[in-house]
N, C-alpha and C positions, 0 to 999 in steps of 0.2 A: 449118220449125223455129221453135219458139216461144222468145221471150226468157225468160231466167231472171229471176224477180222476187225481191225481198228476202225476201218471206215464204216462198219455196221453200227457203231455206237451212236453217232450223231452228236449234236451239241447238247450239253446239259442246260445251258441258259441261252436265251435268244441274244444275238449280237446284232447291233446296228451296223450297216455297211458304212464305210468311211465315204465322205463326200469327195467324188472325183472331179477336180476342177481343171480348167484349161483343156477341155475336150470338145471344143467347137461351139459355135453360136447357138446351135439347136439345144444344147444341154442346159442352157440358162446360166452356166458357170464358165463360159468361154472367155476369150480375149484377156481381160484383166483378172479373171479368176476371183471375182468378188472383192478385189482389193481397191477398186476405184482408180482414179488417174493421178499419177505423180505423188509426191510427198513421201515422208518417212514411212507411212503405213503401207505403201506399195512395195517398199524395198524388203529384201530378205534380212532376217536377223532383227527386225524391229519388234520391240516389246515396250508396253507401257507398264508403269508401276501399278500396284494394286490401288484402286481408289482414284486413279487419274481420270478426269472427266474432260479432257481436251482443252485445258486451260480455264474452264469454268471453275468457280469456287467449289471445291469438293464438298460433298454432303457432310463429312466428318467435321469440316470447318464451318459449315453453314449452321449447324445445329448447336444451340447453346449448351455449355457444360456448366452444371451447377452442383455444389455440395462436394462432399468427400465421404469416404467410408473407412472406418477403422476395423472392418470385419475381419481382416486377415490377422489382426493382433488380438482378437477376442480370446478370453480364457473360457474354455468350455467346462462348465460346472455341472456336476451331477447333484441335483437337489433332492434330498431324501428326507421324508417325514418320519416321525417316531412310530406312527402306525405301520409304516412299511417295515421298519426294523422289528417291530413286535411280531408281524406275520412271518417274516423270512428267517429269523434267527432264533436259535435255542438259547436258554439261559447260560451265561458264562462264555458265550462265543466272542471271538475277536472280529470286529467289523472294520474293514478297511476297503480301499478301492477295489482290490482284487476280489474280495469276498462279495462286494456289492455287484460287481460284474458277473460273478458266478451265479448269483441269485436273480439276475436280470434287472437290477435296480439302477445300473449305470451302463451306458453303452460304451463301446471301445473308444469313441471319439472324446469322451470325457476324461479330463486330466486332473480335475480338482473335485473335492467333495464338500458339500454344505449340508449340514444337518439342521432341519427345521422342526419346530415344536408342535406340529399338528398331530393330534392323536394321543393315545394313552400308552405309556410304557410300563410293563409290570415285571420285566426281567432285568437281571444284572448283566450288563454288557460292557465290553471294553471297546470303545469306539474311537478309531483314528480318523480324523478329518481335518481339512484345511480351515474350516470355519464352522462355528456352532452358533445358532441363535441363542439368546439368553435363556428362553424358556426350555429349549431342548437340552442345553447343558445342565440346567437345574434339575430337569426330570431324570436325566441319566445318573447324576450324582445322588439324587434322592433315593434311587433304587439300589444304591451301593455299587454302581458301575463307575467307570472312569471315562472321562472325555479327554482324549489326547490330541492336542493341536500339532499338526505337522506342517512344514513349510511347503511352498509351491513345488509340485513335482515329486516330493518325497513319498506321497501316498502310493505312487505307482510301484515303488520298489518293495513296499511291504507286502 
């Protein structure tokens, strides 16, 4: 059995050969090597900035810009209904952002909790949230639970 040598491996991915310029008129890339005649583009070291279109008004300036977006400043809120709390939690449980994430009711990107009143609640729960709808808060208190309002970002620490 012979040893495998490095040259037996071959290339793992196909590679394109580089264009060899300045190798005679028959190559199609001879004489000026595809750089044209005279001017800055024919000289070594010449570079154009990204988006430069030879003095023509660039596309980024030709196209109209409209409106604005506040998306980067948006507060990502986990909206949770009473029916979701009813299904996910046992009586007497403490419900906060960490618990909601553990039960799959709030994703990791959410930093604030809003409790909404859709559905029926039959259990006594201690709910920590940034905001409660009026009906949700009434339903939680009616079952003997407590609705604790926390400031922005505080629900994460609990």
